[in-house]
N, C-alpha and C positions, 0 to 999 in steps of 0.2 A: 475476524472483525468482519470479514465481507458477512455473517453470517448474523447479522446485527440488520440487516437490511432486506427486503422483500424483492430488489432485481433482480437483475445479470447480471455477473459483473463478472469479466473478461482478461486479463492480461496478458499482456503479448512480444514478446523477443523473438527476433528473426520472424523468422512464418513459423514458429508456434506458438501456441492459443495454449491459458491456461486456467481454468475453471479458481475463482479467489476463493471459496469458498474446501476446495480442496488441496493441505497439506504436499502428497501427492503430485499433482498437479504442474501444486510449483515449481516445487522443488526439480522437478526434468523439465523448468526453466532453465537453468540452468544457467540465472544470469548471477552473474559480480555485482560485487557492489560500488554505484556508478555507473550500472547498467540505463542507461534509457529505458523506462517499459512506457508500452502506451496503454491506455487502461479504458474500456466498456464499460459504461455501466447505464444499461438500461430499462426503467421499471417505474411503480409506482411513486419509491419513495429517489429515483436518482440524485437528483439535485441534491439532498443530503446526504447521501453515500458518497455524490462523487468529492461533493466536500469534507466532509471524513478522510476519506481516502488521501486526499492530495495532504491533508493537511498530513496523516499518518505517514506519506511517502516523502512531507518535506524536512520531518525531523531533526532531529541534535544536530543534522548540517549547516542545520540555519539559523538552532537558537540557540539564546545563551547558555550555559551549561550553570542553575539553578545553584550556592552556594550552601552547603551547610556549617552551620553555629558547629563553630570550636575546631576547623576544618581548613587547611592553609594548604595556598593549590602549589 
């Protein structure tokens, strides 16, 4: 997702900082689900990038699952 923006995007967990464009860098954070991360976005499209990433990270935990026709829960 970060590749779609020109801004510098970094995630921080404890003392580790990862470049959001690098899958390896993100994996090295070793952050488990539910971990609080600090997001830093600096650049030309920082407002758009921040909004998109906040939406991405707020994901399925805060949204109701969509019902699919023909399927029951």
